[in-house]
N, C-alpha and C positions, 0 to 999 in steps of 0.2 A: 504494500500500500504506500502511496506517495506521502501519506500523512506523517510518516516518521521523520520527515524533514521539518515539521512544524512543532509548536510547543505542546507539551503535555497538558491535558485538560486539568490535571490536579493542581495546577498553579493558579487557577481561578480565571484564566483568560479563555473565553469560549468563542471568540470570533474565528479562530483558525487553530484547531488543536486536535490531538488524538488521545484516545484512552484505550489501553490494552489491559485485559483481565486474564491473568494466567489461570489455567484450569488445573494444573498439577505442579505447583511451584517447587515441590520437594522431589522431583523426578530423580535427581542424582542420588539422593539419600535412599529412595525407593529401590533403585537399581542395586545399590550395595547391599541392602537388606535382602533382596530377592536372591542375589548371588550367594550370600551366606546361608540363607534359609529358604531353599526352593519350595519347601512344603507350604509356605505362606500363600502360594498361588491357589492352593485348595480352599483358602478362605476368601478368595476373590481379589487378592492383591496382584496387580499386573503392571507391567512396564508400559506407561503411556504418558503423553504430555498433550496439552491442549491450550488454546487461548481463544479469546473473543475480543473484538475491538470495534471502535467506532471512530470515524473521522468527521469532525465538525468544521464547517466553513461558513462564515457569515452567520453564525449562530444556528445553523441548520445541519442536521445529520446528512452527510453526502455519501458516505460509504460505511459499510459494516461487514464483519466477517465472523466466522466461527470455524475453528480448525482443530482436529485431533489426529495425533500420530500414535500408533500402538504397535506392539509386537504380538504377532499371532502365536498360537500354541506351538506351531512348528518353526518358530524363530524368524519369520519374515517380518520386515517392517512394512506397515501399511498405513495409509492416512486418508483423510477425507476433509474437504473444506467446501464451504459455501460462502459466497461473497456478493454483495450488492455493490455495483460500480457504476460510474457514469457512462463508460464505454466498455464493450467487451474486449478482451485481449485480441491483439492482431493475429493473423493466421499463423498457426504453428503446426508442425507435422503431426502432432498427436492431439489434435483438437477436433471435437465434434460440434459443429454449428447446428444447433437444434432449431433456432430461429434468429431473428435480428436482435432478440433480447435475452437469449438463453444459450449458453455455451458450456461445454465440459472439456477439461484438459486432463491428460495423464501426465504427471510429473514425477521426477525422482524424489524420494523422501530425503530431506536434508535434516539430519539430526545434529548438525554442527560438529559434534565430536566423533562422528562416524563417517565412513566413506559414503558417497551419494549412491553407489550402486547396490545398496543393501535392500532397497524396497521401492515401492511406488505408492502414489496417492492419486485420487481423483479430485479435481477441483471444479466445482460448478460456479458459474458466474451469471448474474442476472443484471439487467439494467432496469430503471424505473418503469418502462412500458411493459415489462413481463406480465403475462397473464396469471391469474390465480392458480391455474393448473401447473404452469411452469414453476411458480414459486413453491408449490406443494412438492413437486418432484425434486427440485434442486435442494430443498431444505428438509427432506425426509430422512432422518437419521434413526437408526436402531442401535443406540450405544449403551443400552443397559448391560450389554456384555462386559463392559469395563469393570463391573462389580460382580460378575458371575464367576463361578468356579471354573468353568471351561475357558473363559476369556473370549476375546473377539476373534472371529474367523476372518474370512476373506472380505474384500470390499463389497461384494454383492450382498453380504449379510448385513452390513452396517449402513450402506447407502444404496438400497435396492433400486430405487427408481432412476436415479442419476446413472448408476452403473448400467442398467438395462438400456437407457437412452444412449449412453456412450458406446456400449457394445454393438448395438444395432446400427448406429451411424458410422462408427470409426473403428472400435476395438476389435471387431472380428477380423479386420485386415492384419492386425498385430498377431493374433492367434494363428492365422493361416501362415504368416511369414516366419514367426519366431517360436511358435509352440504354445502349449497349454499354460506355461508359466505366466503368460500375458492375459489369461482368461479372468483371473482374480475371482474365481468361483469354481466349485466342483464340476459344474456343467453349464453350458450355454443357456440363455433364456429361451423359453418356449415361445 
């Protein structure tokens, strides 16, 4: 988000600012704990991080996002994000243009302290003219798995509608070219 170049909203200046809310600020501590005591996963403790944020310009919310990155039970990094933006991202090779106001990208997971090639995430983007149906599909998350014993599975389980849209429009080409690792699900949508 371009908002990181502006002031933080917590300083009381709301004309042009951003505010980010971390979803799991103790992720590094959680990683160490899970490495020492893997049995804690049976209690629903899993390796994940997330954040939500807003960008305010001229006192009006201009952009907002929600993002989660998690480790699957088989050790793969996966993530999902939805973001309301002024303009959709430009053409990228792994982008599905669903409409003029709804787009989904496949990106590498960037955990900062880890190599980028350890996983993938799907990012859905909407612009203000998006329809209610597009909004529902882009923001449909099933993330209760973050606190369940089995943890979160593939992207199709946590972001089912956007994953189906992406697979139908663009993702099936990746599966055909690179194999089932790019499916992000046990089987293709019906």
